[in-house]
FILUMTOR-286871 format. One record per residue (C-alpha): x, y, z; residue number from 1. Coordinates in steps of 0.25 Angstrom, whole numbers, padded with zeros to 4 digits. Example, Ala and Ser with C-alpha at 12.3 -4.5 7.8 and 13.67 -1.06 7.14 Angstrom:
// FILUMTOR-286871
<xx=0049&yy=-0018&zz=0031&i=1>
<xx=0055&yy=-0004&zz=0029&i=2>
//
This chain:
// FILUMTOR-286871
<xx=-0444&yy=0118&zz=-0763&i=1>
<xx=-0457&yy=0116&zz=-0755&i=2>
<xx=-0457&yy=0118&zz=-0740&i=3>
<xx=-0460&yy=0104&zz=-0738&i=4>
<xx=-0449&yy=0098&zz=-0746&i=5>
<xx=-0439&yy=0108&zz=-0739&i=6>
<xx=-0444&yy=0105&zz=-0725&i=7>
<xx=-0443&yy=0090&zz=-0728&i=8>
<xx=-0429&yy=0091&zz=-0734&i=9>
<xx=-0424&yy=0099&zz=-0722&i=10>
<xx=-0430&yy=0090&zz=-0712&i=11>
<xx=-0423&yy=0078&zz=-0718&i=12>
<xx=-0410&yy=0085&zz=-0719&i=13>
<xx=-0410&yy=0089&zz=-0705&i=14>
<xx=-0414&yy=0075&zz=-0700&i=15>
<xx=-0403&yy=0068&zz=-0709&i=16>
<xx=-0393&yy=0079&zz=-0704&i=17>
<xx=-0396&yy=0075&zz=-0690&i=18>
<xx=-0392&yy=0061&zz=-0692&i=19>
<xx=-0377&yy=0063&zz=-0693&i=20>
<xx=-0378&yy=0068&zz=-0707&i=21>
<xx=-0382&yy=0054&zz=-0713&i=22>
<xx=-0392&yy=0059&zz=-0723&i=23>
<xx=-0396&yy=0045&zz=-0727&i=24>
<xx=-0404&yy=0043&zz=-0714&i=25>
<xx=-0416&yy=0051&zz=-0715&i=26>
<xx=-0424&yy=0047&zz=-0703&i=27>
<xx=-0421&yy=0039&zz=-0690&i=28>
<xx=-0429&yy=0035&zz=-0678&i=29>
<xx=-0431&yy=0025&zz=-0667&i=30>
<xx=-0444&yy=0018&zz=-0664&i=31>
<xx=-0449&yy=0008&zz=-0654&i=32>
<xx=-0451&yy=-0007&zz=-0658&i=33>
<xx=-0462&yy=-0016&zz=-0654&i=34>
<xx=-0458&yy=-0022&zz=-0640&i=35>
<xx=-0448&yy=-0011&zz=-0638&i=36>
<xx=-0434&yy=-0006&zz=-0643&i=37>
<xx=-0429&yy=0004&zz=-0653&i=38>
<xx=-0429&yy=0003&zz=-0668&i=39>
<xx=-0421&yy=0013&zz=-0676&i=40>
<xx=-0426&yy=0016&zz=-0690&i=41>
<xx=-0419&yy=0025&zz=-0700&i=42>
<xx=-0423&yy=0030&zz=-0714&i=43>
<xx=-0411&yy=0031&zz=-0723&i=44>
<xx=-0408&yy=0034&zz=-0738&i=45>
<xx=-0395&yy=0025&zz=-0737&i=46>
<xx=-0395&yy=0011&zz=-0742&i=47>
<xx=-0389&yy=0006&zz=-0729&i=48>
<xx=-0395&yy=0007&zz=-0715&i=49>
<xx=-0387&yy=0015&zz=-0705&i=50>
<xx=-0381&yy=0009&zz=-0692&i=51>
<xx=-0384&yy=0013&zz=-0678&i=52>
<xx=-0375&yy=0015&zz=-0666&i=53>
<xx=-0382&yy=0008&zz=-0654&i=54>
<xx=-0375&yy=0010&zz=-0641&i=55>
<xx=-0362&yy=0012&zz=-0649&i=56>
<xx=-0363&yy=0000&zz=-0658&i=57>
<xx=-0366&yy=0001&zz=-0673&i=58>
<xx=-0380&yy=-0006&zz=-0677&i=59>
<xx=-0384&yy=-0008&zz=-0691&i=60>
<xx=-0399&yy=-0004&zz=-0695&i=61>
<xx=-0407&yy=-0013&zz=-0704&i=62>
<xx=-0416&yy=-0009&zz=-0716&i=63>
<xx=-0430&yy=-0009&zz=-0712&i=64>
<xx=-0436&yy=-0005&zz=-0725&i=65>
<xx=-0429&yy=-0003&zz=-0739&i=66>
<xx=-0433&yy=0008&zz=-0748&i=67>
<xx=-0445&yy=0007&zz=-0758&i=68>
<xx=-0451&yy=0017&zz=-0767&i=69>
<xx=-0459&yy=0024&zz=-0756&i=70>
<xx=-0448&yy=0024&zz=-0745&i=71>
<xx=-0435&yy=0026&zz=-0752&i=72>
<xx=-0427&yy=0025&zz=-0739&i=73>
<xx=-0421&yy=0014&zz=-0731&i=74>
<xx=-0427&yy=0011&zz=-0717&i=75>
<xx=-0418&yy=0005&zz=-0707&i=76>
<xx=-0420&yy=0000&zz=-0693&i=77>
<xx=-0413&yy=-0005&zz=-0681&i=78>
<xx=-0418&yy=-0011&zz=-0668&i=79>
<xx=-0410&yy=-0006&zz=-0656&i=80>
<xx=-0409&yy=-0014&zz=-0643&i=81>
<xx=-0417&yy=-0008&zz=-0631&i=82>
<xx=-0404&yy=-0008&zz=-0623&i=83>
<xx=-0398&yy=0002&zz=-0633&i=84>
<xx=-0395&yy=0016&zz=-0627&i=85>
<xx=-0390&yy=0024&zz=-0639&i=86>
<xx=-0392&yy=0023&zz=-0654&i=87>
<xx=-0387&yy=0032&zz=-0665&i=88>
<xx=-0388&yy=0033&zz=-0680&i=89>
<xx=-0377&yy=0041&zz=-0687&i=90>
<xx=-0373&yy=0047&zz=-0673&i=91>
<xx=-0387&yy=0052&zz=-0671&i=92>
<xx=-0394&yy=0046&zz=-0658&i=93>
<xx=-0407&yy=0038&zz=-0659&i=94>
<xx=-0418&yy=0040&zz=-0649&i=95>
<xx=-0419&yy=0026&zz=-0643&i=96>
<xx=-0431&yy=0022&zz=-0634&i=97>
<xx=-0428&yy=0019&zz=-0620&i=98>
<xx=-0438&yy=0013&zz=-0610&i=99>
<xx=-0448&yy=0021&zz=-0602&i=100>
<xx=-0450&yy=0034&zz=-0611&i=101>
<xx=-0453&yy=0046&zz=-0602&i=102>
<xx=-0458&yy=0055&zz=-0614&i=103>
<xx=-0466&yy=0049&zz=-0625&i=104>
<xx=-0471&yy=0058&zz=-0636&i=105>
<xx=-0484&yy=0054&zz=-0644&i=106>
<xx=-0490&yy=0060&zz=-0657&i=107>
<xx=-0495&yy=0056&zz=-0670&i=108>
<xx=-0502&yy=0059&zz=-0683&i=109>
<xx=-0490&yy=0067&zz=-0688&i=110>
<xx=-0490&yy=0068&zz=-0703&i=111>
<xx=-0494&yy=0079&zz=-0713&i=112>
<xx=-0507&yy=0076&zz=-0720&i=113>
<xx=-0507&yy=0076&zz=-0735&i=114>
<xx=-0519&yy=0068&zz=-0740&i=115>
<xx=-0527&yy=0072&zz=-0752&i=116>
<xx=-0533&yy=0086&zz=-0750&i=117>
<xx=-0529&yy=0085&zz=-0735&i=118>
<xx=-0516&yy=0093&zz=-0734&i=119>
<xx=-0509&yy=0097&zz=-0721&i=120>
<xx=-0499&yy=0108&zz=-0722&i=121>
<xx=-0486&yy=0100&zz=-0720&i=122>
<xx=-0478&yy=0112&zz=-0722&i=123>
<xx=-0485&yy=0120&zz=-0711&i=124>
<xx=-0480&yy=0116&zz=-0697&i=125>
<xx=-0493&yy=0121&zz=-0691&i=126>
<xx=-0501&yy=0111&zz=-0700&i=127>
<xx=-0491&yy=0100&zz=-0699&i=128>
<xx=-0483&yy=0101&zz=-0686&i=129>
<xx=-0477&yy=0087&zz=-0685&i=130>
<xx=-0462&yy=0092&zz=-0688&i=131>
<xx=-0464&yy=0102&zz=-0676&i=132>
<xx=-0470&yy=0092&zz=-0667&i=133>
<xx=-0459&yy=0082&zz=-0670&i=134>
<xx=-0448&yy=0092&zz=-0667&i=135>
<xx=-0455&yy=0097&zz=-0654&i=136>
<xx=-0456&yy=0083&zz=-0649&i=137>
<xx=-0442&yy=0079&zz=-0652&i=138>
<xx=-0437&yy=0090&zz=-0643&i=139>
<xx=-0444&yy=0083&zz=-0632&i=140>
<xx=-0436&yy=0070&zz=-0635&i=141>
<xx=-0447&yy=0060&zz=-0631&i=142>
<xx=-0443&yy=0046&zz=-0627&i=143>
<xx=-0453&yy=0040&zz=-0636&i=144>
<xx=-0462&yy=0046&zz=-0648&i=145>
<xx=-0475&yy=0038&zz=-0651&i=146>
<xx=-0481&yy=0042&zz=-0664&i=147>
<xx=-0495&yy=0037&zz=-0665&i=148>
<xx=-0496&yy=0036&zz=-0680&i=149>
<xx=-0499&yy=0043&zz=-0693&i=150>
<xx=-0486&yy=0048&zz=-0699&i=151>
<xx=-0489&yy=0050&zz=-0714&i=152>
<xx=-0500&yy=0059&zz=-0718&i=153>
<xx=-0494&yy=0063&zz=-0732&i=154>
<xx=-0503&yy=0054&zz=-0740&i=155>
<xx=-0505&yy=0062&zz=-0753&i=156>
<xx=-0497&yy=0070&zz=-0762&i=157>
<xx=-0497&yy=0085&zz=-0759&i=158>
<xx=-0507&yy=0092&zz=-0768&i=159>
<xx=-0500&yy=0101&zz=-0779&i=160>
<xx=-0497&yy=0115&zz=-0774&i=161>
<xx=-0501&yy=0112&zz=-0760&i=162>
<xx=-0490&yy=0119&zz=-0751&i=163>
<xx=-0494&yy=0112&zz=-0739&i=164>
<xx=-0488&yy=0099&zz=-0743&i=165>
<xx=-0480&yy=0102&zz=-0756&i=166>
<xx=-0470&yy=0091&zz=-0759&i=167>
<xx=-0474&yy=0082&zz=-0748&i=168>
<xx=-0472&yy=0067&zz=-0750&i=169>
<xx=-0483&yy=0058&zz=-0747&i=170>
<xx=-0487&yy=0044&zz=-0746&i=171>
<xx=-0481&yy=0032&zz=-0739&i=172>
<xx=-0467&yy=0036&zz=-0743&i=173>
<xx=-0454&yy=0040&zz=-0736&i=174>
<xx=-0454&yy=0054&zz=-0740&i=175>
<xx=-0469&yy=0056&zz=-0735&i=176>
<xx=-0465&yy=0048&zz=-0722&i=177>
<xx=-0453&yy=0057&zz=-0720&i=178>
<xx=-0461&yy=0070&zz=-0723&i=179>
<xx=-0472&yy=0066&zz=-0713&i=180>
<xx=-0465&yy=0060&zz=-0702&i=181>
<xx=-0450&yy=0057&zz=-0702&i=182>
<xx=-0444&yy=0070&zz=-0706&i=183>
<xx=-0453&yy=0079&zz=-0696&i=184>
<xx=-0452&yy=0068&zz=-0685&i=185>
<xx=-0436&yy=0068&zz=-0687&i=186>
<xx=-0433&yy=0075&zz=-0674&i=187>
<xx=-0443&yy=0067&zz=-0666&i=188>
<xx=-0438&yy=0054&zz=-0672&i=189>
<xx=-0424&yy=0057&zz=-0668&i=190>
<xx=-0428&yy=0061&zz=-0654&i=191>
<xx=-0436&yy=0049&zz=-0649&i=192>
<xx=-0440&yy=0035&zz=-0652&i=193>
<xx=-0454&yy=0032&zz=-0658&i=194>
<xx=-0466&yy=0023&zz=-0658&i=195>
<xx=-0473&yy=0024&zz=-0671&i=196>
<xx=-0488&yy=0020&zz=-0671&i=197>
<xx=-0495&yy=0017&zz=-0685&i=198>
<xx=-0506&yy=0027&zz=-0689&i=199>
<xx=-0517&yy=0026&zz=-0699&i=200>
<xx=-0509&yy=0034&zz=-0709&i=201>
<xx=-0499&yy=0022&zz=-0708&i=202>
<xx=-0509&yy=0012&zz=-0712&i=203>
<xx=-0507&yy=0003&zz=-0724&i=204>
<xx=-0515&yy=0012&zz=-0733&i=205>
<xx=-0507&yy=0024&zz=-0730&i=206>
<xx=-0492&yy=0024&zz=-0725&i=207>
<xx=-0492&yy=0010&zz=-0718&i=208>
<xx=-0480&yy=0004&zz=-0726&i=209>
<xx=-0472&yy=0017&zz=-0723&i=210>
<xx=-0475&yy=0016&zz=-0708&i=211>
<xx=-0472&yy=0001&zz=-0707&i=212>
<xx=-0459&yy=0004&zz=-0715&i=213>
<xx=-0454&yy=0016&zz=-0707&i=214>
<xx=-0461&yy=0015&zz=-0693&i=215>
<xx=-0468&yy=0002&zz=-0691&i=216>
<xx=-0463&yy=-0006&zz=-0679&i=217>
<xx=-0461&yy=-0019&zz=-0686&i=218>
<xx=-0451&yy=-0025&zz=-0696&i=219>
<xx=-0454&yy=-0019&zz=-0710&i=220>
<xx=-0456&yy=-0028&zz=-0722&i=221>
<xx=-0454&yy=-0019&zz=-0734&i=222>
<xx=-0461&yy=-0029&zz=-0743&i=223>
<xx=-0473&yy=-0032&zz=-0734&i=224>
<xx=-0486&yy=-0025&zz=-0735&i=225>
<xx=-0492&yy=-0015&zz=-0726&i=226>
<xx=-0496&yy=-0020&zz=-0712&i=227>
<xx=-0509&yy=-0014&zz=-0709&i=228>
<xx=-0508&yy=-0017&zz=-0694&i=229>
<xx=-0497&yy=-0019&zz=-0684&i=230>
<xx=-0499&yy=-0027&zz=-0671&i=231>
<xx=-0499&yy=-0019&zz=-0658&i=232>
<xx=-0485&yy=-0019&zz=-0652&i=233>
<xx=-0479&yy=-0013&zz=-0639&i=234>
<xx=-0467&yy=-0005&zz=-0635&i=235>
<xx=-0462&yy=-0005&zz=-0621&i=236>
<xx=-0460&yy=0009&zz=-0616&i=237>
<xx=-0456&yy=0006&zz=-0601&i=238>
<xx=-0468&yy=0008&zz=-0592&i=239>
<xx=-0478&yy=0006&zz=-0604&i=240>
<xx=-0478&yy=-0001&zz=-0617&i=241>
<xx=-0483&yy=0006&zz=-0629&i=242>
<xx=-0493&yy=-0003&zz=-0637&i=243>
<xx=-0493&yy=0002&zz=-0652&i=244>
<xx=-0506&yy=-0001&zz=-0660&i=245>
<xx=-0506&yy=0000&zz=-0675&i=246>
<xx=-0521&yy=0004&zz=-0678&i=247>
<xx=-0518&yy=0011&zz=-0691&i=248>
<xx=-0529&yy=0004&zz=-0698&i=249>
<xx=-0540&yy=0005&zz=-0688&i=250>
<xx=-0552&yy=0013&zz=-0694&i=251>
<xx=-0557&yy=0023&zz=-0685&i=252>
<xx=-0572&yy=0024&zz=-0688&i=253>
<xx=-0575&yy=0010&zz=-0693&i=254>
<xx=-0572&yy=-0004&zz=-0688&i=255>
<xx=-0563&yy=-0012&zz=-0696&i=256>
<xx=-0566&yy=-0026&zz=-0692&i=257>
<xx=-0555&yy=-0032&zz=-0700&i=258>
<xx=-0545&yy=-0024&zz=-0692&i=259>
<xx=-0551&yy=-0027&zz=-0678&i=260>
<xx=-0543&yy=-0039&zz=-0676&i=261>
<xx=-0530&yy=-0032&zz=-0677&i=262>
<xx=-0534&yy=-0022&zz=-0667&i=263>
<xx=-0540&yy=-0032&zz=-0658&i=264>
<xx=-0527&yy=-0039&zz=-0658&i=265>
<xx=-0520&yy=-0026&zz=-0654&i=266>
<xx=-0529&yy=-0024&zz=-0642&i=267>
<xx=-0527&yy=-0038&zz=-0638&i=268>
<xx=-0512&yy=-0036&zz=-0638&i=269>
<xx=-0514&yy=-0024&zz=-0629&i=270>
<xx=-0522&yy=-0032&zz=-0620&i=271>
<xx=-0511&yy=-0043&zz=-0619&i=272>
<xx=-0500&yy=-0033&zz=-0616&i=273>
<xx=-0492&yy=-0036&zz=-0604&i=274>
<xx=-0487&yy=-0021&zz=-0602&i=275>
<xx=-0493&yy=-0015&zz=-0590&i=276>
<xx=-0495&yy=-0002&zz=-0597&i=277>
<xx=-0497&yy=0001&zz=-0612&i=278>
<xx=-0499&yy=0013&zz=-0620&i=279>
<xx=-0506&yy=0011&zz=-0633&i=280>
<xx=-0501&yy=0019&zz=-0645&i=281>
<xx=-0510&yy=0018&zz=-0658&i=282>
<xx=-0513&yy=0028&zz=-0669&i=283>
<xx=-0529&yy=0027&zz=-0669&i=284>
<xx=-0534&yy=0029&zz=-0655&i=285>
<xx=-0545&yy=0020&zz=-0651&i=286>
<xx=-0553&yy=0031&zz=-0645&i=287>
<xx=-0549&yy=0045&zz=-0651&i=288>
<xx=-0557&yy=0058&zz=-0653&i=289>
<xx=-0560&yy=0067&zz=-0664&i=290>
<xx=-0570&yy=0078&zz=-0665&i=291>
<xx=-0583&yy=0073&zz=-0671&i=292>
<xx=-0596&yy=0080&zz=-0675&i=293>
<xx=-0601&yy=0091&zz=-0665&i=294>
<xx=-0587&yy=0091&zz=-0659&i=295>
<xx=-0590&yy=0077&zz=-0652&i=296>
<xx=-0577&yy=0069&zz=-0651&i=297>
<xx=-0578&yy=0056&zz=-0658&i=298>
<xx=-0568&yy=0044&zz=-0661&i=299>
<xx=-0564&yy=0030&zz=-0658&i=300>
<xx=-0557&yy=0020&zz=-0668&i=301>
<xx=-0568&yy=0010&zz=-0671&i=302>
<xx=-0559&yy=-0001&zz=-0676&i=303>
<xx=-0551&yy=0000&zz=-0663&i=304>
<xx=-0563&yy=0001&zz=-0654&i=305>
<xx=-0569&yy=-0011&zz=-0660&i=306>
<xx=-0556&yy=-0019&zz=-0659&i=307>
<xx=-0554&yy=-0015&zz=-0644&i=308>
<xx=-0564&yy=-0025&zz=-0639&i=309>
<xx=-0559&yy=-0025&zz=-0625&i=310>
<xx=-0554&yy=-0012&zz=-0618&i=311>
<xx=-0546&yy=-0021&zz=-0609&i=312>
<xx=-0536&yy=-0022&zz=-0620&i=313>
<xx=-0532&yy=-0008&zz=-0616&i=314>
<xx=-0530&yy=-0010&zz=-0601&i=315>
<xx=-0515&yy=-0010&zz=-0602&i=316>
<xx=-0515&yy=0003&zz=-0611&i=317>
<xx=-0512&yy=0015&zz=-0602&i=318>
<xx=-0513&yy=0025&zz=-0614&i=319>
<xx=-0517&yy=0026&zz=-0628&i=320>
<xx=-0509&yy=0034&zz=-0638&i=321>
<xx=-0514&yy=0037&zz=-0652&i=322>
<xx=-0515&yy=0047&zz=-0664&i=323>
<xx=-0524&yy=0047&zz=-0676&i=324>
<xx=-0533&yy=0059&zz=-0671&i=325>
<xx=-0525&yy=0071&zz=-0673&i=326>
<xx=-0525&yy=0078&zz=-0660&i=327>
<xx=-0521&yy=0075&zz=-0645&i=328>
<xx=-0531&yy=0068&zz=-0637&i=329>
<xx=-0530&yy=0063&zz=-0623&i=330>
<xx=-0542&yy=0054&zz=-0618&i=331>
<xx=-0546&yy=0045&zz=-0606&i=332>
<xx=-0557&yy=0036&zz=-0609&i=333>
<xx=-0568&yy=0030&zz=-0600&i=334>
<xx=-0566&yy=0016&zz=-0596&i=335>
<xx=-0554&yy=0008&zz=-0597&i=336>
<xx=-0547&yy=0013&zz=-0610&i=337>
<xx=-0534&yy=0020&zz=-0608&i=338>
<xx=-0532&yy=0035&zz=-0611&i=339>
<xx=-0529&yy=0040&zz=-0625&i=340>
<xx=-0519&yy=0050&zz=-0631&i=341>
<xx=-0521&yy=0054&zz=-0646&i=342>
<xx=-0509&yy=0061&zz=-0651&i=343>
<xx=-0512&yy=0063&zz=-0666&i=344>
<xx=-0508&yy=0077&zz=-0667&i=345>
<xx=-0494&yy=0076&zz=-0672&i=346>
<xx=-0496&yy=0083&zz=-0686&i=347>
<xx=-0507&yy=0079&zz=-0695&i=348>
<xx=-0520&yy=0087&zz=-0696&i=349>
<xx=-0526&yy=0088&zz=-0683&i=350>
<xx=-0540&yy=0082&zz=-0679&i=351>
<xx=-0550&yy=0088&zz=-0670&i=352>
<xx=-0555&yy=0082&zz=-0656&i=353>
<xx=-0563&yy=0089&zz=-0645&i=354>
<xx=-0554&yy=0095&zz=-0634&i=355>
<xx=-0562&yy=0087&zz=-0623&i=356>
<xx=-0564&yy=0073&zz=-0626&i=357>
<xx=-0570&yy=0069&zz=-0613&i=358>
<xx=-0582&yy=0060&zz=-0615&i=359>
<xx=-0580&yy=0057&zz=-0629&i=360>
<xx=-0585&yy=0044&zz=-0635&i=361>
<xx=-0574&yy=0039&zz=-0644&i=362>
<xx=-0580&yy=0026&zz=-0650&i=363>
<xx=-0583&yy=0021&zz=-0636&i=364>
<xx=-0571&yy=0026&zz=-0630&i=365>
<xx=-0576&yy=0036&zz=-0620&i=366>
<xx=-0567&yy=0047&zz=-0616&i=367>
<xx=-0567&yy=0051&zz=-0602&i=368>
<xx=-0559&yy=0063&zz=-0604&i=369>
<xx=-0550&yy=0068&zz=-0615&i=370>
<xx=-0544&yy=0080&zz=-0623&i=371>
<xx=-0540&yy=0083&zz=-0637&i=372>
<xx=-0530&yy=0094&zz=-0641&i=373>
<xx=-0529&yy=0101&zz=-0654&i=374>
<xx=-0516&yy=0104&zz=-0661&i=375>
<xx=-0503&yy=0096&zz=-0665&i=376>
<xx=-0493&yy=0091&zz=-0656&i=377>
<xx=-0488&yy=0079&zz=-0648&i=378>
<xx=-0488&yy=0074&zz=-0634&i=379>
<xx=-0477&yy=0070&zz=-0624&i=380>
<xx=-0479&yy=0060&zz=-0613&i=381>
<xx=-0469&yy=0061&zz=-0602&i=382>
<xx=-0468&yy=0051&zz=-0591&i=383>
<xx=-0471&yy=0056&zz=-0577&i=384>
<xx=-0472&yy=0049&zz=-0563&i=385>
<xx=-0487&yy=0049&zz=-0564&i=386>
<xx=-0489&yy=0046&zz=-0578&i=387>
<xx=-0486&yy=0053&zz=-0591&i=388>
<xx=-0487&yy=0068&zz=-0594&i=389>
<xx=-0492&yy=0071&zz=-0608&i=390>
<xx=-0488&yy=0084&zz=-0614&i=391>
<xx=-0496&yy=0087&zz=-0627&i=392>
<xx=-0487&yy=0096&zz=-0636&i=393>
<xx=-0490&yy=0106&zz=-0646&i=394>
<xx=-0482&yy=0108&zz=-0659&i=395>
<xx=-0474&yy=0119&zz=-0653&i=396>
<xx=-0469&yy=0110&zz=-0641&i=397>
<xx=-0478&yy=0116&zz=-0631&i=398>
<xx=-0487&yy=0108&zz=-0622&i=399>
<xx=-0502&yy=0109&zz=-0625&i=400>
<xx=-0507&yy=0099&zz=-0615&i=401>
<xx=-0502&yy=0090&zz=-0603&i=402>
<xx=-0508&yy=0077&zz=-0600&i=403>
<xx=-0505&yy=0066&zz=-0590&i=404>
<xx=-0506&yy=0051&zz=-0592&i=405>
<xx=-0506&yy=0041&zz=-0580&i=406>
<xx=-0514&yy=0029&zz=-0576&i=407>
<xx=-0522&yy=0028&zz=-0590&i=408>
<xx=-0527&yy=0042&zz=-0589&i=409>
<xx=-0524&yy=0055&zz=-0596&i=410>
<xx=-0525&yy=0068&zz=-0590&i=411>
<xx=-0523&yy=0081&zz=-0598&i=412>
<xx=-0522&yy=0095&zz=-0592&i=413>
<xx=-0534&yy=0104&zz=-0593&i=414>
<xx=-0533&yy=0116&zz=-0602&i=415>
//
């Protein structure tokens, strides 16, 4: 048997064994709903959805999506009251969200890339470390995990004889989703509730239908077509509200005039928010940096920049969180724009950006000061009296960099 097949079989067996020996439940997690509250989701091979035990009372789950040729599994869901204190499935405790999270993990761009001739070694932990990242992060038991998008990178069949991806599933199917996300993420899915941001790999030309089925925040209609864009929504987190923007289909280097109206509407919703403090989570950053010619930083999403006709729409936003660029970046901008963290270093092939981003012009977004780090990892934001401490972790669980965030400003330790 190939290494990949063996690892996948063992991982699924361990995940199922942890769920009170109910082999029909192959994945389970808790995600936050628009407006707040917990939603439990379960992937099962059984014909009937399981029941939960919520504060000692049995609660049936409902079918969210039936099987089809690409997803030969049932997807079940149940909304749990905000007042619920405990919930279990097959005697396994579920990680419910409670107000005012003190420790928030952020990462994204986690899948293993198999597309045409571009092959990432999915069997080498150094080349694809997402399973190790998820395991290390789960040990820290964050109060909330925010995934900033791009889950499924296995788009093409593995070339014959290529040991880096032998026997790997591919495409917008349950086996590919399980291999690229649900199996390696199992310990972290069990430890913490999540918010799932849609990435460009989950647009309708790639794995959009699978994302809407499995992770989408709204009710799923299995006979409807793929929704190209979901309207901005917010999730209350206590002292702040998390605004989640779906910008999966916003081109980076061109302006799509047909899409401007949907992003203008999202920015207008931000401007109308009554929340005193917002964090904005999205996949594509408005102003993010990569290494350009002569090692000069360049970037900026032209569609989003064109849609942001008034910077005052961001006045209530304290911090922006994004992925898409496969590195860690922390930037303060000149003017009134809020600071930006990019955390797209969760597993896919890394990008390059200059270590010092100070002074960069990113499509009109001028960086006052900022840094970029190479390597894979994740970040943990921990609430303190004076703001938030941000620990940037390496794959092995060691801390590479410490930053602080307060009063719309990021400060990262020197060296």
